[in-house]
C-alpha positions as CSV (number, residue, x, y, z in Angstrom):
1,M,0.0,0.0,0.0
2,K,1.3,3.4,-1.0
3,N,1.5,6.4,1.4
4,F,-1.6,8.6,1.4
5,V,-3.5,11.3,3.3
6,Y,-7.2,10.8,3.5
7,E,-9.3,13.6,4.8
8,N,-13.0,14.1,3.8
9,P,-14.5,17.0,5.6
10,T,-18.0,16.7,4.1
11,K,-20.8,16.1,6.7
12,I,-23.3,13.7,5.4
13,I,-26.9,13.8,6.7
14,F,-28.6,10.7,5.4
15,G,-32.1,9.4,5.4
16,E,-35.8,10.0,4.8
17,G,-37.1,13.3,6.0
18,Q,-33.7,14.9,6.4
19,I,-34.1,17.7,3.8
20,A,-36.0,19.7,6.5
21,R,-32.6,20.3,8.2
22,I,-31.0,22.1,5.3
23,G,-32.0,25.6,6.4
24,G,-30.3,25.3,9.8
25,E,-27.2,23.8,8.2
26,V,-27.0,26.6,5.6
27,K,-27.4,29.2,8.3
28,Q,-24.1,28.3,9.8
29,F,-22.4,29.8,6.8
30,G,-24.3,33.0,6.2
31,R,-27.7,34.5,5.7
32,K,-27.9,35.0,1.9
33,V,-27.9,31.9,-0.2
34,L,-27.6,31.2,-3.9
35,L,-30.0,28.3,-4.6
36,V,-28.7,26.5,-7.7
37,Y,-30.9,23.9,-9.4
38,G,-31.7,22.4,-12.8
39,M,-34.6,22.5,-15.2
40,G,-37.4,22.2,-12.8
41,S,-37.7,18.5,-11.8
42,I,-37.3,19.4,-8.2
43,K,-40.5,21.4,-8.4
44,K,-42.3,18.3,-9.7
45,N,-41.1,15.8,-7.1
46,G,-41.6,18.1,-4.1
47,V,-37.9,18.6,-3.3
48,Y,-38.1,22.3,-4.1
49,D,-40.9,22.9,-1.6
50,Q,-39.1,21.0,1.1
51,V,-35.9,23.0,0.6
52,A,-37.7,26.4,0.2
53,G,-39.7,25.8,3.3
54,S,-36.6,24.9,5.4
55,L,-34.7,28.0,4.1
56,E,-37.7,30.2,4.9
57,K,-38.1,28.7,8.4
58,A,-34.4,29.5,9.0
59,D,-35.1,33.1,8.0
60,L,-32.6,33.1,5.1
61,E,-32.6,35.3,2.1
62,V,-32.7,33.2,-1.1
63,V,-31.4,34.1,-4.6
64,E,-32.5,31.5,-7.1
65,F,-30.4,30.4,-10.0
66,S,-32.0,27.7,-12.1
67,G,-31.5,26.2,-15.6
68,V,-28.4,24.0,-15.1
69,K,-28.2,21.5,-17.9
70,A,-27.6,17.8,-17.5
71,N,-24.1,18.5,-19.0
72,P,-23.5,21.9,-17.4
73,V,-22.0,24.6,-19.5
74,L,-19.5,27.3,-18.8
75,S,-21.6,30.2,-20.1
76,H,-24.4,29.4,-17.7
77,A,-21.9,29.0,-14.8
78,R,-20.4,32.5,-15.7
79,R,-23.9,33.9,-15.4
80,G,-24.2,32.2,-12.0
81,I,-20.9,33.8,-10.9
82,D,-22.2,37.3,-12.0
83,T,-25.5,36.7,-10.1
84,A,-23.6,35.6,-7.0
85,R,-21.4,38.6,-7.1
86,R,-24.2,41.1,-7.8
87,E,-26.3,39.7,-5.0
88,N,-23.3,39.4,-2.7
89,V,-24.3,35.9,-1.5
90,D,-22.6,34.2,1.5
91,V,-23.1,30.5,0.5
92,V,-24.1,28.3,-2.5
93,L,-26.7,25.6,-2.1
94,A,-26.9,23.0,-4.9
95,V,-30.2,21.0,-5.1
96,G,-29.8,18.4,-7.8
97,G,-27.4,15.7,-9.2
98,G,-23.8,15.9,-10.0
99,S,-24.3,18.4,-12.9
100,V,-26.0,20.9,-10.6
101,I,-23.4,20.4,-7.9
102,D,-20.5,20.8,-10.3
103,E,-21.9,24.1,-11.6
104,A,-22.5,25.2,-8.0
105,K,-18.8,24.5,-7.2
106,T,-17.8,26.4,-10.3
107,I,-19.8,29.4,-9.2
108,A,-18.4,29.2,-5.7
109,A,-14.8,29.1,-7.1
110,G,-15.4,31.9,-9.6
111,F,-16.9,34.2,-6.9
112,Y,-13.6,35.4,-5.5
113,A,-11.5,34.7,-8.6
114,D,-9.5,37.5,-10.3
115,C,-9.2,35.4,-13.4
116,D,-11.8,33.7,-15.7
117,V,-13.1,30.6,-13.9
118,W,-12.1,28.5,-17.0
119,D,-8.5,29.0,-16.1
120,F,-9.0,26.6,-13.1
121,F,-10.1,23.9,-15.6
122,T,-7.1,24.4,-17.9
123,R,-4.7,24.5,-15.0
124,R,-3.6,28.0,-15.8
125,A,-4.7,29.2,-12.3
126,V,-5.2,27.7,-8.8
127,I,-8.2,28.4,-6.6
128,Q,-7.3,30.3,-3.5
129,K,-10.7,30.7,-2.0
130,A,-14.4,29.8,-2.7
131,L,-17.8,30.3,-1.2
132,P,-19.0,27.5,1.0
133,V,-21.0,24.8,-0.9
134,L,-23.8,22.7,0.5
135,T,-25.9,20.2,-1.4
136,V,-29.2,18.4,-1.4
137,L,-28.6,15.4,-3.6
138,T,-31.3,14.2,-6.0
139,V,-29.4,12.0,-8.5
140,S,-26.6,9.6,-7.3
141,A,-23.7,9.1,-9.7
142,S,-20.6,11.2,-9.6
143,A,-20.1,11.6,-5.8
144,S,-19.7,15.3,-6.3
145,E,-21.7,15.7,-3.1
146,M,-18.6,14.3,-1.2
147,N,-15.6,15.1,-3.3
148,A,-13.5,18.1,-4.4
149,A,-14.0,17.8,-8.1
150,A,-16.1,19.6,-10.7
151,V,-16.7,19.1,-14.4
152,I,-18.0,21.6,-16.9
153,T,-18.2,22.1,-20.7
154,R,-17.0,25.1,-22.6
155,E,-19.5,25.1,-25.5
156,E,-17.4,27.0,-28.2
157,E,-14.9,24.1,-28.5
158,A,-17.0,21.4,-26.9
159,Q,-14.3,21.0,-24.3
160,K,-15.4,19.1,-21.2
161,F,-12.8,19.6,-18.5
162,S,-12.5,19.2,-14.8
163,F,-10.7,20.6,-11.8
164,R,-10.1,19.7,-8.2
165,S,-9.7,21.8,-5.1
166,P,-10.3,21.4,-1.4
167,H,-12.0,24.8,-1.5
168,I,-15.0,23.5,-3.4
169,Q,-15.5,20.4,-1.3
170,P,-19.1,20.5,0.0
171,K,-19.4,21.4,3.7
172,I,-22.6,19.5,4.2
173,S,-24.7,17.2,1.9
174,I,-28.2,15.8,2.6
175,L,-29.0,12.5,1.0
176,D,-32.6,11.4,1.2
177,P,-33.2,8.2,-0.9
178,T,-37.0,8.9,-1.3
179,V,-36.3,11.9,-3.6
180,Q,-35.1,9.3,-6.2
181,F,-38.3,7.3,-6.3
182,S,-39.4,9.4,-9.3
183,L,-36.0,9.1,-11.2
184,D,-36.6,7.4,-14.5
185,A,-35.1,4.1,-15.4
186,A,-32.6,5.4,-17.9
187,Y,-31.0,7.9,-15.4
188,S,-31.0,5.3,-12.7
189,A,-29.0,3.0,-15.0
190,Y,-26.6,5.8,-16.2
191,S,-25.9,6.7,-12.5
192,A,-24.9,3.1,-11.8
193,V,-22.6,3.0,-14.8
194,D,-21.0,6.3,-13.8
195,A,-20.3,5.2,-10.2
196,I,-18.8,1.8,-11.3
197,T,-16.6,3.4,-13.9
198,H,-15.2,5.9,-11.3
199,M,-14.1,2.9,-9.2
200,L,-12.7,0.9,-12.0
201,E,-10.6,3.8,-13.2
202,G,-8.6,3.5,-10.0
203,Y,-8.9,-0.2,-9.9
204,F,-7.2,-0.7,-13.3
205,N,-4.9,2.3,-13.5
206,A,-3.3,2.7,-10.1
207,K,0.4,2.3,-9.5
208,E,-0.3,-0.3,-6.9
209,V,-1.4,-3.1,-9.3
210,I,-2.7,-5.4,-6.6
211,S,-4.2,-3.9,-3.4
212,P,-6.3,-6.5,-1.6
213,L,-8.1,-4.1,0.7
214,Q,-8.9,-1.4,-1.9
215,D,-9.6,-4.0,-4.6
216,G,-12.1,-5.7,-2.3
217,L,-13.9,-2.4,-1.6
218,V,-14.2,-1.7,-5.3
219,E,-15.4,-5.3,-6.1
220,T,-17.9,-5.3,-3.3
221,L,-19.3,-1.9,-4.1
222,T,-19.6,-2.8,-7.8
223,K,-21.6,-5.9,-7.0
224,V,-23.8,-4.0,-4.6
225,I,-24.6,-1.3,-7.2
226,M,-25.3,-4.0,-9.8
227,E,-27.7,-5.8,-7.5
228,D,-29.4,-2.6,-6.3
229,I,-30.0,-1.2,-9.8
230,G,-31.6,-4.5,-10.7
231,V,-34.0,-4.1,-7.8
232,I,-34.7,-0.4,-8.7
233,L,-35.5,-1.1,-12.3
234,E,-38.1,-3.6,-11.1
235,N,-39.4,-1.4,-8.3
236,P,-38.3,2.3,-8.4
237,R,-39.7,2.9,-5.0
238,D,-37.7,0.3,-3.1
239,Y,-36.3,2.3,-0.3
240,D,-33.6,-0.1,0.8
241,A,-32.2,-0.4,-2.7
242,R,-32.3,3.4,-3.3
243,A,-30.6,4.0,0.1
244,S,-27.9,1.4,-0.6
245,I,-27.1,2.7,-4.1
246,M,-27.2,6.3,-2.9
247,W,-24.5,5.6,-0.3
248,A,-22.5,3.2,-2.5
249,T,-22.2,5.7,-5.3
250,T,-21.1,8.4,-2.8
251,L,-18.4,6.1,-1.5
252,A,-17.4,5.2,-5.0
253,F,-15.5,8.4,-5.7
254,N,-15.0,10.2,-2.4
255,G,-11.4,9.1,-2.1
256,L,-12.1,6.0,0.0
257,T,-11.6,3.4,-2.7
258,T,-8.4,4.9,-4.0
259,A,-6.7,5.7,-0.7
260,G,-3.4,3.8,-0.7
261,V,-3.3,2.8,-4.4
262,G,-1.0,5.6,-5.4
263,S,-1.6,7.9,-8.3
264,F,-4.0,6.8,-11.0
265,S,-5.4,8.1,-14.3
266,L,-8.9,8.3,-15.8
267,P,-8.6,7.3,-19.5
268,A,-12.2,6.2,-19.8
269,H,-13.4,9.6,-18.6
270,M,-11.0,11.2,-21.0
271,L,-12.5,9.2,-23.8
272,E,-16.1,9.9,-22.8
273,H,-16.0,13.6,-22.2
274,P,-16.1,14.5,-25.9
275,L,-19.2,12.3,-26.3
276,S,-21.2,14.2,-23.8
277,A,-19.7,17.5,-24.7
278,I,-20.3,17.3,-28.5
279,Y,-23.5,15.2,-28.5
280,D,-25.0,16.1,-25.1
281,I,-25.6,12.5,-24.2
282,A,-25.7,11.4,-20.5
283,H,-22.3,10.9,-19.0
284,G,-23.1,7.4,-17.9
285,A,-24.4,6.5,-21.3
286,G,-21.1,7.6,-22.8
287,L,-19.1,5.7,-20.2
288,S,-20.9,2.4,-21.0
289,I,-19.8,2.8,-24.6
290,V,-16.1,3.6,-24.0
291,L,-15.2,1.6,-20.9
292,P,-15.4,-1.9,-22.5
293,A,-13.6,-0.5,-25.5
294,W,-10.8,0.8,-23.4
295,M,-10.6,-2.5,-21.4
296,R,-10.0,-4.4,-24.7
297,Y,-7.3,-1.9,-25.7
298,A,-5.6,-2.1,-22.3
299,L,-5.8,-6.0,-22.2
300,P,-2.1,-6.6,-23.1
301,E,-0.9,-4.4,-20.2
302,K,-3.6,-5.1,-17.7
303,E,-4.5,-8.8,-18.3
304,V,-3.9,-9.9,-14.7
305,K,-6.1,-7.2,-13.2
306,L,-8.8,-7.6,-15.8
307,A,-8.9,-11.3,-15.1
308,L,-9.1,-10.7,-11.4
309,F,-12.1,-8.4,-11.9
310,A,-13.8,-11.0,-14.1
311,R,-13.4,-13.8,-11.6
312,R,-14.4,-11.8,-8.5
313,V,-17.2,-9.7,-9.9
314,F,-18.7,-12.0,-12.5
315,G,-17.6,-15.3,-11.0
316,I,-15.9,-16.4,-14.2
317,D,-14.3,-19.8,-13.8
318,E,-11.4,-19.6,-16.3
319,K,-7.8,-20.4,-15.4
320,D,-6.3,-18.6,-18.4
321,D,-5.9,-14.9,-17.6
322,R,-6.5,-13.6,-21.1
323,Q,-9.6,-15.7,-21.7
324,A,-10.9,-14.7,-18.2
325,A,-10.3,-11.0,-19.0
326,L,-12.0,-11.2,-22.3
327,R,-15.0,-12.9,-20.8
328,G,-15.2,-10.3,-18.1
329,I,-15.2,-7.5,-20.6
330,E,-18.0,-9.2,-22.5
331,E,-20.0,-9.7,-19.2
332,L,-19.6,-6.1,-18.3
333,K,-20.8,-5.0,-21.7
334,K,-23.8,-7.4,-21.5
335,W,-24.6,-6.0,-18.1
336,F,-24.6,-2.4,-19.4
337,A,-26.9,-3.5,-22.2
338,S,-29.2,-5.3,-19.8
339,I,-29.9,-2.2,-17.8
340,G,-30.6,-0.1,-21.0
341,S,-27.3,1.7,-21.2
342,P,-25.8,2.0,-24.8
343,V,-22.7,0.0,-25.6
344,S,-21.9,1.3,-29.1
345,L,-21.7,4.7,-30.7
346,K,-24.5,3.8,-33.1
347,E,-26.9,3.1,-30.2
348,A,-26.2,6.7,-29.0
349,G,-26.8,8.2,-32.4
350,I,-23.1,9.1,-32.9
351,P,-21.9,8.5,-36.5
352,E,-18.8,6.4,-37.2
353,S,-17.6,9.2,-39.5
354,D,-17.0,11.4,-36.5
355,L,-14.2,9.2,-34.9
356,E,-11.5,11.6,-36.0
357,K,-13.3,14.6,-34.6
358,I,-13.9,12.9,-31.3
359,A,-10.3,11.7,-31.1
360,A,-9.0,15.2,-31.7
361,N,-11.2,16.6,-29.0
362,A,-10.2,13.9,-26.5
363,A,-6.5,14.4,-27.3
364,V,-6.7,17.9,-26.0
365,L,-8.0,16.7,-22.7
366,A,-5.4,13.9,-22.6
367,E,-2.7,16.6,-22.9
368,V,-4.2,18.6,-20.0
369,W,-4.5,15.5,-17.8
370,G,-1.0,14.4,-18.6
371,L,-2.1,11.2,-20.5
372,R,0.7,11.6,-23.0
373,D,0.4,8.0,-24.4
374,Y,-3.1,8.8,-25.6
375,T,-2.4,10.6,-28.8
376,A,-5.2,11.2,-31.3
377,P,-4.4,8.1,-33.4
378,V,-4.4,5.9,-30.3
379,I,-7.7,7.3,-29.1
380,E,-9.2,6.8,-32.6
381,E,-8.0,3.2,-32.4
382,I,-9.8,2.7,-29.1
383,L,-12.9,4.3,-30.4
384,G,-12.9,1.8,-33.2
385,H,-13.9,-0.8,-30.6
386,C,-17.0,1.3,-29.9
387,I,-18.5,0.8,-33.3
């Protein structure tokens, strides 16, 4: 196990009926709050009323900022920064899934910045200070409610970049599984794909090739998520399954599963970001397309770990590592398809003729992330497995 420092300062308030506490929690950080949310689903499922009632009861001044897209965009975040500055808010409250939380973090970071907020995403600048961020989670996927990362798309070049900073780590997040009873089957499935891919990036790409404790955490959480999503697709209002998957997806990318494995890369995310940036598909839908393709590409280098995953997660009884790995990749791909997530570019409506364009876009992100082996030709080769 490699040396590491694990510190996660986010306070989690978990369970049914806990949204009523958000006003009191926000009040600890100031009296004027920027309420960030999406396209209005929280007004249909009752979450908005719960949050607004709690904020009113706490005697807080609320500035609403709505309209966050499923793939949040820089121009909208910039308008949020302008609103936050104009209204001189004290705290940012995100009510939504990872996209809303990511944009809220971007707004919080941009509030004090003396540069354009995009400079944080391109590594030209480092965040020195941010407004406090709190969240009420409505879609479980990215673990943005308990990590220090944010992702956003700059529309002009369709560049979907990310940044990390302890300054944007949420102070408090409320997780009530009942708010996801109305989440449709497709987004429930995409959320599961997203969380599993987050874990597998560290599992397959860490410097510590075999790490029994961390490997076991990833394998167990992966199987739990797979089992829970099966229950949810049959019965969307199963509280125990919603609760289990809500907590499992949070643990999937809050630093726990990668503590001690050393540095790791995110090639599947690098491959996917152009798909959701250019074609505006769900992030999880893009990941289910590129992850099996990347696994096939990485097979010569990562045969042993791929075989381990196949045996432990899918119970594949095959002594030959290469054959076990290949069967594991196919089982994962079949599982993605079984829950309704696309496994080819064609299924997502992405033309094969666009491979060169997608690869060029991804190569820019690969350069920013330091993935120097992933040149445009290499990326195009991997994408060829997605056809």
